[in-house]
C-alpha positions as CSV (number, residue, x, y, z in Angstrom):
1,M,0.4,16.7,4.9
2,F,-1.1,13.6,6.5
3,F,2.3,11.8,6.4
4,K,5.6,12.1,4.7
5,G,8.2,9.5,3.8
6,V,7.7,5.7,3.9
7,C,4.5,3.8,4.6
8,T,4.9,0.0,4.4
9,A,2.0,-1.8,2.7
10,L,2.2,-4.7,5.1
11,I,1.5,-8.3,4.2
12,T,-1.1,-10.3,6.2
13,P,0.7,-13.4,7.7
14,F,-1.2,-16.7,7.7
15,D,-0.3,-19.9,9.5
16,R,-0.3,-23.4,7.8
17,N,-4.1,-23.5,8.1
18,C,-4.4,-20.0,6.4
19,K,-5.6,-18.5,9.6
20,V,-4.3,-15.0,10.5
21,D,-1.0,-15.5,12.4
22,F,-1.0,-12.8,15.0
23,K,2.4,-13.9,16.4
24,A,3.9,-13.3,13.0
25,L,2.0,-10.0,12.6
26,R,3.7,-8.8,15.8
27,K,7.1,-9.7,14.4
28,L,6.3,-7.8,11.2
29,L,5.2,-4.7,13.0
30,D,8.2,-4.8,15.4
31,F,10.5,-5.1,12.4
32,Q,9.0,-2.0,10.8
33,I,9.2,-0.1,14.1
34,Q,12.8,-1.1,14.7
35,N,13.8,0.1,11.2
36,G,12.3,3.5,11.5
37,V,9.1,3.3,9.5
38,K,6.6,5.9,10.7
39,N,3.5,4.7,8.7
40,V,1.9,1.3,8.1
41,L,-0.8,0.3,5.7
42,L,-2.9,-2.8,6.5
43,L,-5.4,-4.7,4.4
44,G,-4.4,-3.3,1.0
45,S,-3.8,-5.4,-2.0
46,T,-0.4,-6.4,-0.4
47,G,-2.3,-7.4,2.7
48,E,-4.9,-9.5,0.9
49,G,-7.7,-7.4,2.3
50,E,-10.2,-8.7,-0.1
51,A,-9.6,-12.3,1.1
52,L,-10.4,-11.5,4.8
53,T,-13.7,-11.5,6.6
54,Q,-14.9,-8.4,8.4
55,K,-14.2,-10.0,11.8
56,E,-10.6,-10.8,10.7
57,R,-10.2,-7.2,9.4
58,D,-11.4,-5.8,12.7
59,E,-9.1,-8.0,14.7
60,I,-6.0,-7.1,12.6
61,V,-6.6,-3.4,12.8
62,E,-7.3,-3.5,16.6
63,F,-4.2,-5.7,17.2
64,A,-1.9,-3.5,15.1
65,R,-3.2,-0.3,16.8
66,F,-2.4,-1.9,20.2
67,I,1.2,-2.8,19.1
68,L,2.1,0.3,17.2
69,P,3.2,3.5,19.1
70,K,0.7,6.3,18.7
71,K,3.2,8.3,16.7
72,I,3.0,5.7,13.9
73,K,0.1,6.4,11.6
74,L,-2.1,3.4,10.9
75,I,-3.7,3.4,7.4
76,V,-6.2,0.8,6.4
77,G,-7.3,-0.3,2.9
78,A,-11.0,0.3,2.7
79,G,-11.9,0.5,-1.0
80,S,-14.6,-1.5,-2.7
81,N,-16.7,-1.4,-5.9
82,T,-19.6,0.5,-4.4
83,P,-19.5,3.6,-2.2
84,E,-21.8,1.9,0.4
85,K,-19.3,-1.0,0.9
86,S,-16.4,1.5,1.2
87,I,-18.3,3.6,3.7
88,S,-18.9,0.5,5.9
89,L,-15.2,-0.6,5.7
90,I,-14.0,2.9,6.6
91,Q,-16.4,3.1,9.5
92,Q,-15.2,-0.2,10.9
93,A,-11.5,0.7,10.4
94,E,-12.1,3.9,12.3
95,K,-13.9,2.1,15.1
96,F,-10.9,-0.2,15.7
97,G,-8.2,2.5,15.6
98,A,-7.3,3.5,12.1
99,D,-5.9,7.0,11.5
100,C,-6.7,7.1,7.7
101,C,-8.1,4.9,5.0
102,L,-6.8,4.1,1.5
103,V,-9.6,3.9,-1.0
104,Q,-9.0,2.7,-4.5
105,T,-11.0,3.4,-7.6
106,P,-14.1,1.1,-7.9
107,Y,-13.1,-2.1,-9.6
108,F,-15.0,-4.4,-12.1
109,N,-17.9,-1.9,-12.6
110,R,-15.7,0.2,-14.9
111,C,-17.3,3.6,-14.3
112,T,-16.7,6.8,-16.1
113,Q,-14.6,9.7,-14.8
114,H,-17.8,11.3,-13.7
115,G,-18.6,8.1,-11.9
116,I,-15.3,8.2,-10.0
117,V,-16.1,11.7,-8.8
118,E,-19.6,10.7,-7.7
119,H,-18.2,7.6,-6.0
120,F,-15.8,9.5,-3.9
121,Q,-18.2,12.3,-3.2
122,K,-20.7,9.9,-1.7
123,I,-18.0,8.4,0.5
124,C,-16.8,11.8,1.7
125,E,-20.3,12.9,2.5
126,N,-20.7,10.0,4.8
127,V,-17.4,9.7,6.7
128,E,-15.1,12.1,8.5
129,M,-12.0,9.9,8.3
130,P,-9.0,11.2,6.3
131,L,-8.8,9.4,3.0
132,I,-6.0,8.7,0.5
133,V,-7.3,8.1,-3.0
134,Y,-5.6,5.0,-4.7
135,N,-5.2,5.1,-8.4
136,I,-4.4,1.6,-9.6
137,P,-5.7,1.0,-13.1
138,S,-3.9,-2.3,-13.5
139,R,-6.2,-3.8,-10.9
140,S,-9.3,-1.7,-11.0
141,G,-9.6,-1.3,-14.8
142,V,-10.3,2.4,-14.3
143,D,-7.7,5.2,-14.4
144,I,-8.1,8.5,-12.5
145,L,-7.2,11.2,-15.0
146,P,-5.3,14.2,-13.7
147,K,-8.2,16.5,-14.6
148,T,-10.5,14.2,-12.5
149,M,-8.1,14.4,-9.6
150,T,-8.5,18.2,-9.6
151,E,-12.1,17.6,-8.7
152,L,-11.4,15.0,-6.1
153,E,-8.9,17.1,-4.2
154,K,-11.7,19.6,-3.4
155,F,-13.3,17.1,-1.0
156,E,-12.2,18.1,2.5
157,N,-11.2,14.7,3.8
158,I,-9.2,13.6,0.8
159,V,-5.6,14.1,2.1
160,G,-3.5,12.5,-0.6
161,L,-3.2,10.3,-3.7
162,K,-1.4,7.0,-4.0
163,E,-0.4,7.0,-7.7
164,A,0.2,3.5,-9.2
165,N,-0.2,4.4,-12.9
166,G,3.3,3.7,-14.1
167,N,3.1,5.9,-17.2
168,I,5.5,8.7,-16.9
169,D,3.4,11.2,-19.0
170,H,0.5,10.5,-16.7
171,I,2.6,11.0,-13.6
172,L,4.1,14.2,-14.8
173,D,0.6,15.5,-15.7
174,M,-0.7,14.5,-12.2
175,F,2.1,16.4,-10.5
176,N,1.5,19.4,-12.7
177,K,-2.2,19.4,-12.0
178,V,-2.4,18.8,-8.3
179,G,1.2,18.2,-6.9
180,D,1.5,21.6,-5.4
181,R,-1.6,21.2,-3.4
182,L,-2.1,17.5,-2.7
183,P,0.5,15.1,-1.3
184,I,1.2,12.4,-3.9
185,Y,2.6,9.0,-2.8
186,C,4.4,6.6,-5.1
187,G,2.6,3.3,-5.6
188,N,5.4,1.5,-7.6
189,D,8.7,0.9,-5.8
190,N,10.7,1.1,-9.1
191,L,9.6,4.8,-9.3
192,N,10.4,5.8,-5.7
193,Y,13.3,8.0,-6.6
194,I,11.6,9.6,-9.5
195,F,8.6,10.6,-7.2
196,K,11.1,11.9,-4.7
197,C,12.7,14.2,-7.3
198,L,9.3,15.4,-8.5
199,G,8.3,16.4,-5.0
200,G,6.3,13.4,-4.0
201,A,5.4,13.2,-0.4
202,G,6.5,9.6,0.1
203,T,5.8,6.1,-0.9
204,I,3.4,3.3,0.0
205,S,5.9,0.5,-0.5
206,V,5.8,-3.2,-1.0
207,T,9.6,-3.5,-0.9
208,S,9.8,-2.0,2.6
209,N,8.3,-5.2,4.0
210,V,11.9,-6.6,3.5
211,F,14.0,-3.4,3.2
212,P,12.3,-0.7,5.3
213,K,15.6,1.1,6.2
214,E,16.7,1.2,2.6
215,I,13.4,2.6,1.3
216,N,13.7,5.3,4.0
217,D,17.2,6.0,2.6
218,V,15.7,6.4,-0.9
219,F,13.3,9.1,0.4
220,E,16.2,10.8,2.0
221,G,17.7,11.2,-1.5
222,K,20.1,8.3,-1.7
223,K,19.9,7.4,-5.3
224,E,22.6,4.7,-4.9
225,V,20.3,2.8,-2.6
226,D,17.5,3.0,-5.2
227,D,19.9,1.7,-7.8
228,K,20.8,-1.3,-5.6
229,L,17.1,-2.2,-5.1
230,F,16.3,-2.0,-8.8
231,D,16.3,-5.7,-9.5
232,F,14.6,-6.6,-6.3
233,N,11.8,-4.1,-7.0
234,K,11.3,-5.6,-10.4
235,L,11.2,-9.1,-9.0
236,M,8.5,-8.2,-6.5
237,F,6.1,-8.0,-9.5
238,C,7.3,-11.0,-11.4
239,Q,4.0,-12.5,-10.4
240,P,1.0,-10.7,-9.0
241,N,1.5,-8.9,-5.7
242,P,1.7,-10.1,-2.9
243,I,3.0,-13.5,-4.1
244,P,6.7,-12.5,-4.5
245,I,6.9,-10.3,-1.3
246,K,5.3,-13.0,0.8
247,Y,8.1,-15.4,-0.3
248,A,10.7,-12.8,0.4
249,V,9.4,-12.1,3.9
250,S,9.4,-15.8,4.6
251,K,13.1,-15.9,3.7
252,L,13.7,-13.4,6.5
253,G,11.9,-15.8,8.9
254,L,9.3,-13.3,9.9
255,A,6.2,-15.1,8.5
256,Q,5.3,-18.2,6.7
257,N,4.9,-18.3,2.9
258,N,1.1,-18.9,2.9
259,L,-1.5,-17.1,0.8
260,R,-5.3,-17.4,0.5
261,L,-6.7,-18.7,-2.8
262,P,-6.9,-17.7,-5.5
263,L,-3.3,-16.5,-4.8
264,T,-0.7,-19.3,-4.9
265,R,2.9,-19.6,-3.9
266,L,5.7,-18.1,-6.0
267,S,6.9,-20.5,-8.7
268,K,10.1,-22.3,-8.1
269,N,12.1,-20.5,-10.8
270,F,11.3,-17.1,-9.3
271,Q,11.9,-18.4,-5.8
272,I,15.5,-19.0,-6.8
273,K,15.8,-15.6,-8.3
274,V,14.4,-13.8,-5.3
275,G,16.5,-15.7,-2.9
276,A,19.7,-15.0,-4.9
277,E,18.8,-11.3,-5.1
278,M,18.2,-11.1,-1.3
279,K,21.5,-12.9,-0.7
280,K,23.2,-10.4,-3.0
281,L,21.7,-7.5,-1.1
282,G,22.8,-9.0,2.3
283,A,19.3,-9.6,3.6
284,I,19.9,-13.3,4.1
């Protein structure tokens, strides 16, 4: 198992000019370390990876690897809509210190299930880096069927699946098809406890940007903590991720509430709701 437990899908902090804020990034990484998180994901959808230049990506990965203790695994989002682009992103991430890459299904091109297999096969034939497959049909427009995952798990450097299809029938079928052989990580914080009960290896979490200790508690079996986070988890997707979580992190004083276009700040009515929920949970 490449990792077990909580991996925080970290935001990328920007200053008022929307440049990468490395001072804030250090604060965010230190906050995760201090709260016991053992795995960090950079440059995923939560980290606005698609909005960053290759130079910025390289600098972020190199900086994080310098800050993080070696025992903390550094995972980097490196998916794209062609295998060639993904291969290049993976190679760069490895060069600057990544331990593993998260690779989502190819987006926009809307390939078939056979195309998904061919896509990942070509990537795996050209890199040695451990890879976690990311199934997120709401963003990519393509869903990895459980039967298809039985083909992908055969590739030697695929070490896990981040499952963000929220359909319970799909999730159960995925666990039945590959769960006894391949680590499955939760991709939706509202389903963390369900994945834990099904034998999931862990979670790649948005909520743990703000509540890392609590998400750790959920994966230690504390259902009462999961229950308390229910409304906050739901609010984190009131508008497209990472819009709500960036606002929540800014309320902690760890980073500014700045995003790169086309993402915009959380609307005022949801700001009030997120702030009230954080106050209720004792975060502010």
